[in-house]
LOBAKOL-984512 format. One record per residue (C-alpha): residue number from 0; residue in three letters; x negated, y, z. Coordinates in pm, whole numbers, plus 50000, padded with zeros to 5 digits. Layout:
<sites>
SITE, NUM, Ala, X, Y, Z .
...
</sites>
This chain:
<sites>
SITE, 0, Met, 74630, 72907, 57587 .
SITE, 1, Ser, 74425, 73199, 57664 .
SITE, 2, Ser, 74543, 73477, 57920 .
SITE, 3, Pro, 74718, 73773, 57793 .
SITE, 4, Tyr, 74526, 73970, 58092 .
SITE, 5, Thr, 74206, 74123, 58095 .
SITE, 6, Pro, 74004, 74011, 58389 .
SITE, 7, His, 73815, 74286, 58586 .
SITE, 8, Pro, 73425, 74251, 58512 .
SITE, 9, Trp, 73360, 74119, 58896 .
SITE, 10, Asn, 73675, 73862, 58863 .
SITE, 11, Gln, 73491, 73529, 58804 .
SITE, 12, Asp, 73613, 73214, 58827 .
SITE, 13, Phe, 73901, 73332, 59091 .
SITE, 14, Ala, 74151, 73072, 59221 .
SITE, 15, Trp, 74477, 73162, 59421 .
SITE, 16, Gln, 74457, 73022, 59783 .
SITE, 17, Pro, 74835, 72965, 59853 .
SITE, 18, Ala, 74962, 73060, 60168 .
SITE, 19, Thr, 75064, 72812, 60437 .
SITE, 20, Thr, 75359, 72593, 60361 .
SITE, 21, Thr, 75452, 72535, 60733 .
SITE, 22, Pro, 75462, 72925, 60837 .
SITE, 23, Ala, 75550, 73012, 61190 .
SITE, 24, Ala, 75702, 73344, 61165 .
SITE, 25, Leu, 75827, 73369, 60797 .
SITE, 26, Thr, 76037, 73118, 60629 .
SITE, 27, Ser, 75930, 72854, 60391 .
SITE, 28, Glu, 76119, 73029, 60100 .
SITE, 29, Gln, 75950, 73342, 60206 .
SITE, 30, Thr, 75587, 73187, 60162 .
SITE, 31, Glu, 75701, 73011, 59855 .
SITE, 32, Ala, 75795, 73357, 59711 .
SITE, 33, Phe, 75457, 73494, 59788 .
SITE, 34, Asn, 75291, 73230, 59625 .
SITE, 35, Arg, 75498, 73189, 59353 .
SITE, 36, Gln, 75591, 73552, 59258 .
SITE, 37, Gly, 75358, 73737, 59429 .
SITE, 38, Phe, 75621, 73928, 59683 .
SITE, 39, Phe, 75910, 73893, 59891 .
SITE, 40, Val, 76104, 74177, 60097 .
SITE, 41, Met, 76191, 74159, 60439 .
SITE, 42, Asp, 76494, 74389, 60528 .
SITE, 43, Asn, 76431, 74433, 60874 .
SITE, 44, Leu, 76083, 74423, 60961 .
SITE, 45, Leu, 76065, 74693, 61260 .
SITE, 46, Asp, 76340, 74872, 61448 .
SITE, 47, Ala, 76512, 75194, 61398 .
SITE, 48, Asp, 76356, 75364, 61684 .
SITE, 49, Thr, 75993, 75246, 61558 .
SITE, 50, Ile, 76047, 75403, 61213 .
SITE, 51, Ala, 76198, 75724, 61375 .
SITE, 52, Ala, 75868, 75734, 61581 .
SITE, 53, Ile, 75637, 75677, 61272 .
SITE, 54, Thr, 75841, 75929, 61060 .
SITE, 55, Gln, 75789, 76202, 61307 .
SITE, 56, Glu, 75431, 76113, 61350 .
SITE, 57, Ile, 75344, 76103, 60989 .
SITE, 58, Asp, 75579, 76403, 60883 .
SITE, 59, Ala, 75342, 76641, 61083 .
SITE, 60, Ile, 75054, 76502, 60918 .
SITE, 61, Glu, 75204, 76488, 60571 .
SITE, 62, Ala, 75295, 76850, 60581 .
SITE, 63, Glu, 74943, 76943, 60590 .
SITE, 64, Thr, 74884, 76695, 60291 .
SITE, 65, Glu, 75121, 76902, 60124 .
SITE, 66, Ala, 75020, 77243, 60209 .
SITE, 67, Gly, 74624, 77175, 60117 .
SITE, 68, Leu, 74756, 77060, 59782 .
SITE, 69, Arg, 74973, 77413, 59736 .
SITE, 70, Ser, 74666, 77585, 59857 .
SITE, 71, Ile, 74443, 77479, 59594 .
SITE, 72, Glu, 74438, 77590, 59181 .
SITE, 73, Gly, 74706, 77343, 58970 .
SITE, 74, Glu, 74807, 77222, 59334 .
SITE, 75, Arg, 74713, 76906, 59228 .
SITE, 76, Leu, 74354, 76661, 59340 .
SITE, 77, Met, 74305, 76379, 59136 .
SITE, 78, Ile, 74653, 76188, 59127 .
SITE, 79, Ala, 74816, 76373, 59438 .
SITE, 80, Glu, 75015, 76675, 59339 .
SITE, 81, Ala, 75249, 76931, 59546 .
SITE, 82, Gly, 75587, 76853, 59462 .
SITE, 83, Ala, 75491, 76507, 59292 .
SITE, 84, Ile, 75331, 76240, 59514 .
SITE, 85, Thr, 75115, 76287, 59815 .
SITE, 86, Phe, 74884, 76014, 59981 .
SITE, 87, Thr, 74771, 76079, 60321 .
SITE, 88, Pro, 74536, 75801, 60426 .
SITE, 89, His, 74349, 75677, 60787 .
SITE, 90, Leu, 74634, 75768, 60985 .
SITE, 91, Val, 74514, 75518, 61265 .
SITE, 92, Ala, 74213, 75735, 61315 .
SITE, 93, Arg, 74438, 76071, 61376 .
SITE, 94, Ser, 74741, 75896, 61553 .
SITE, 95, Asn, 74734, 75629, 61861 .
SITE, 96, Thr, 75120, 75610, 61764 .
SITE, 97, Leu, 75015, 75450, 61435 .
SITE, 98, Arg, 74717, 75239, 61554 .
SITE, 99, Gln, 74965, 75064, 61777 .
SITE, 100, Val, 75205, 75046, 61482 .
SITE, 101, Ala, 74931, 74896, 61237 .
SITE, 102, Ala, 74873, 74611, 61491 .
SITE, 103, Asp, 75255, 74569, 61597 .
SITE, 104, Pro, 75275, 74179, 61658 .
SITE, 105, Arg, 75586, 74192, 61422 .
SITE, 106, Ile, 75352, 74270, 61127 .
SITE, 107, Gly, 75046, 74062, 61281 .
SITE, 108, Ala, 75287, 73764, 61245 .
SITE, 109, Val, 75321, 73848, 60888 .
SITE, 110, Cys, 74930, 73876, 60854 .
SITE, 111, Leu, 74909, 73522, 61039 .
SITE, 112, Asp, 75119, 73345, 60813 .
SITE, 113, Leu, 74952, 73491, 60453 .
SITE, 114, Ile, 74642, 73553, 60544 .
SITE, 115, Gly, 74493, 73323, 60871 .
SITE, 116, Pro, 74402, 73349, 61209 .
SITE, 117, Asp, 74165, 73629, 61206 .
SITE, 118, Val, 74277, 73973, 61042 .
SITE, 119, His, 74152, 74342, 61005 .
SITE, 120, Leu, 74341, 74625, 60911 .
SITE, 121, Tyr, 74201, 74742, 60580 .
SITE, 122, Trp, 74364, 75049, 60476 .
SITE, 123, Asp, 74661, 75280, 60582 .
SITE, 124, Gln, 74821, 75566, 60406 .
SITE, 125, Ala, 75150, 75725, 60399 .
SITE, 126, Val, 75286, 75780, 60038 .
SITE, 127, Tyr, 75536, 76087, 60001 .
SITE, 128, Lys, 75726, 76078, 59634 .
SITE, 129, Lys, 75847, 76391, 59589 .
SITE, 130, Pro, 76184, 76527, 59380 .
SITE, 131, Glu, 76031, 76864, 59249 .
SITE, 132, Lys, 75843, 76668, 58958 .
SITE, 133, Pro, 75976, 76339, 58901 .
SITE, 134, Arg, 75710, 76078, 58774 .
SITE, 135, Arg, 75637, 75719, 58735 .
SITE, 136, Phe, 75319, 75560, 58909 .
SITE, 137, Pro, 75158, 75293, 58688 .
SITE, 138, Trp, 75130, 74940, 58683 .
SITE, 139, His, 74798, 74844, 58903 .
SITE, 140, Gln, 74699, 74618, 59177 .
SITE, 141, Asp, 74517, 74759, 59496 .
SITE, 142, Asn, 74242, 74544, 59438 .
SITE, 143, Gly, 74231, 74734, 59113 .
SITE, 144, Tyr, 74142, 75081, 59311 .
SITE, 145, Thr, 73848, 74935, 59493 .
SITE, 146, Phe, 73730, 74561, 59474 .
SITE, 147, Val, 73715, 74386, 59762 .
SITE, 148, Glu, 73652, 74015, 59820 .
SITE, 149, Pro, 73805, 73782, 59924 .
SITE, 150, Gln, 74012, 73940, 59632 .
SITE, 151, Gln, 74338, 73836, 59825 .
SITE, 152, Tyr, 74456, 74064, 60096 .
SITE, 153, Leu, 74789, 74198, 60202 .
SITE, 154, Thr, 75024, 74498, 60130 .
SITE, 155, Val, 75285, 74561, 60375 .
SITE, 156, Trp, 75502, 74860, 60196 .
SITE, 157, Leu, 75695, 74968, 60494 .
SITE, 158, Ala, 75998, 75193, 60420 .
SITE, 159, Leu, 76039, 75497, 60636 .
SITE, 160, Asn, 76396, 75567, 60459 .
SITE, 161, Asp, 76585, 75357, 60255 .
SITE, 162, Ala, 76389, 75322, 59911 .
SITE, 163, Thr, 76637, 75256, 59596 .
SITE, 164, Ile, 76578, 75251, 59201 .
SITE, 165, Asp, 76640, 75602, 59204 .
SITE, 166, Asn, 76411, 75744, 59454 .
SITE, 167, Gly, 76102, 75537, 59344 .
SITE, 168, Cys, 76127, 75172, 59483 .
SITE, 169, Pro, 75850, 74974, 59403 .
SITE, 170, Trp, 75854, 74730, 59099 .
SITE, 171, Val, 75662, 74442, 59102 .
SITE, 172, Ala, 75528, 74179, 58761 .
SITE, 173, Pro, 75594, 73849, 58913 .
SITE, 174, Gly, 75344, 73583, 58911 .
SITE, 175, Val, 75063, 73815, 58752 .
SITE, 176, His, 74867, 73788, 59099 .
SITE, 177, Leu, 74752, 73432, 58980 .
SITE, 178, His, 74516, 73547, 58748 .
SITE, 179, Gly, 74309, 73751, 59011 .
SITE, 180, Thr, 74206, 74125, 58953 .
SITE, 181, Leu, 74263, 74291, 58665 .
SITE, 182, Ala, 74056, 74531, 58426 .
SITE, 183, His, 74182, 74883, 58524 .
SITE, 184, Thr, 74169, 75173, 58315 .
SITE, 185, Tyr, 74234, 75521, 58442 .
SITE, 186, Val, 74555, 75721, 58297 .
SITE, 187, Asp, 74554, 76119, 58386 .
SITE, 188, Pro, 74741, 76214, 58590 .
SITE, 189, Leu, 74904, 75903, 58685 .
SITE, 190, Gly, 74612, 75723, 58816 .
SITE, 191, Phe, 74463, 75354, 58719 .
SITE, 192, Glu, 74659, 75119, 58522 .
SITE, 193, Cys, 74611, 74755, 58460 .
SITE, 194, Phe, 74889, 74749, 58172 .
SITE, 195, Glu, 75155, 74950, 58022 .
SITE, 196, Gln, 75484, 74720, 57975 .
SITE, 197, Cys, 75593, 74436, 58175 .
SITE, 198, Glu, 75807, 74168, 58036 .
SITE, 199, Asn, 76032, 74075, 58314 .
SITE, 200, Pro, 75939, 74332, 58610 .
SITE, 201, Val, 76162, 74301, 58918 .
SITE, 202, Ala, 76280, 74619, 59111 .
SITE, 203, Ala, 76243, 74571, 59516 .
SITE, 204, Pro, 76470, 74810, 59675 .
SITE, 205, Val, 76434, 74798, 60026 .
SITE, 206, Pro, 76603, 74980, 60347 .
SITE, 207, Ala, 76452, 75207, 60620 .
SITE, 208, Gly, 76267, 74952, 60855 .
SITE, 209, Gly, 76194, 74690, 60608 .
SITE, 210, Ala, 75909, 74625, 60374 .
SITE, 211, Val, 75800, 74492, 60062 .
SITE, 212, Val, 75525, 74219, 60126 .
SITE, 213, Phe, 75283, 74156, 59851 .
SITE, 214, Ser, 74954, 74034, 59726 .
SITE, 215, Ser, 74653, 74308, 59650 .
SITE, 216, Leu, 74662, 74112, 59331 .
SITE, 217, Thr, 75046, 74151, 59273 .
SITE, 218, Pro, 75093, 74458, 58976 .
SITE, 219, His, 75348, 74681, 59080 .
SITE, 220, Leu, 75440, 75060, 58999 .
SITE, 221, Thr, 75732, 75304, 59163 .
SITE, 222, Gly, 75933, 75492, 58939 .
SITE, 223, Pro, 76010, 75839, 58944 .
SITE, 224, Asn, 76231, 75996, 59209 .
SITE, 225, Thr, 76518, 76149, 59096 .
SITE, 226, Thr, 76727, 76234, 59402 .
SITE, 227, Asp, 76716, 76550, 59603 .
SITE, 228, Gly, 76512, 76399, 59900 .
SITE, 229, Val, 76169, 76293, 59978 .
SITE, 230, Arg, 76113, 75876, 59971 .
SITE, 231, Lys, 75878, 75773, 60233 .
SITE, 232, Ser, 75673, 75493, 60280 .
SITE, 233, Tyr, 75369, 75383, 60504 .
SITE, 234, Ile, 75166, 75143, 60331 .
SITE, 235, Leu, 74939, 74903, 60561 .
SITE, 236, Gln, 74670, 74668, 60400 .
SITE, 237, Tyr, 74531, 74363, 60576 .
SITE, 238, Ala, 74236, 74149, 60504 .
SITE, 239, Pro, 74077, 73836, 60644 .
SITE, 240, Ala, 73791, 73911, 60889 .
SITE, 241, Gly, 73449, 73923, 60715 .
SITE, 242, Ala, 73573, 74106, 60383 .
SITE, 243, Glu, 73360, 74313, 60194 .
SITE, 244, Leu, 73413, 74640, 59949 .
SITE, 245, Leu, 73203, 74562, 59642 .
SITE, 246, Thr, 73014, 74903, 59497 .
SITE, 247, Gly, 72874, 75002, 59178 .
SITE, 248, Asp, 72988, 75041, 58818 .
SITE, 249, Pro, 73173, 74736, 58704 .
SITE, 250, Ala, 73107, 74766, 58347 .
SITE, 251, Ala, 72733, 74753, 58449 .
SITE, 252, Gly, 72749, 74432, 58526 .
SITE, 253, Pro, 72661, 74270, 58891 .
SITE, 254, Thr, 72766, 74469, 59235 .
SITE, 255, Ala, 72549, 74715, 59342 .
SITE, 256, Gly, 72615, 74634, 59703 .
SITE, 257, Arg, 72872, 74516, 59970 .
SITE, 258, Val, 73023, 74732, 60223 .
SITE, 259, Pro, 73190, 74520, 60556 .
SITE, 260, Cys, 73552, 74621, 60608 .
SITE, 261, Asp, 73463, 74675, 60981 .
SITE, 262, Asp, 73470, 75049, 61064 .
SITE, 263, Pro, 73611, 75033, 61408 .
SITE, 264, Asn, 73794, 75366, 61341 .
SITE, 265, Arg, 74030, 75210, 61117 .
SITE, 266, Gln, 73953, 74858, 60980 .
SITE, 267, Tyr, 74001, 74715, 61368 .
SITE, 268, Pro, 74108, 74364, 61438 .
SITE, 269, Val, 74471, 74298, 61478 .
SITE, 270, Thr, 74462, 73939, 61487 .
SITE, 271, Arg, 74213, 73697, 61673 .
SITE, 272, Ser, 74207, 73318, 61695 .
SITE, 273, Gly, 74609, 73377, 61593 .
SITE, 274, Arg, 74659, 73606, 61876 .
SITE, 275, Pro, 74709, 73994, 61868 .
SITE, 276, Val, 74469, 74219, 61945 .
SITE, 277, Ile, 74565, 74550, 62128 .
SITE, 278, Pro, 74357, 74822, 61943 .
SITE, 279, Asp, 74118, 75079, 62155 .
SITE, 280, Arg, 74295, 75443, 62184 .
SITE, 281, Ile, 74105, 75696, 61971 .
</sites>
């Protein structure tokens, strides 16, 4: 039977590589859910003091992002908009606190079970969903924004305050990760979208300090923030050592080039041979 999903032009002969069935840090139920559904929720990944330190550090930097948006015409830059949603990337290149958090052994242990013994930080960004202009963020895969090989990398969606259905927690499309990277189209002003509707979406509310852990291939969205407060998340993404970013126009055929995901300022090792790596200070 043919797939209802359209693959990305660079997604050829994809086969899902299951996470270990004998995990060291996770439970077998968690790795089974990751393999079968593409995600699971960890209610208590980091402690309250660590979350408070992360939030204090990010709040100050994100305030600069919000102010910058409010200073330009339309208060919008691509999919970021003042009062709606802000994206503040590469925080590990600006903060030693966050640089250490991204390599926290508690997160590294999750990476070991789901990726393997040699893991790099691939991307980090804060995403703050504001209450002034409620809007959804469309169904997308992280690998649909920037195509990385291997296609399977890991997203740790860390909740800095309670993420609920009302304030815009993640929703996931279970099982679709098994198809690999899908074709995406740009929907202005929301962002890239791989499909409009999901038959069986699953909400993934998570308390502060917890995380939604999902594959780069798991389609997900976040709903509108209909509360009076800001929903705050810190998104950490991890790839196996040796991962490469493919460049070029997907519609034009083969890739124009490959860029190693090893920028020492923001894509540093977090585990080597199964052991944590302490990152250098900036």
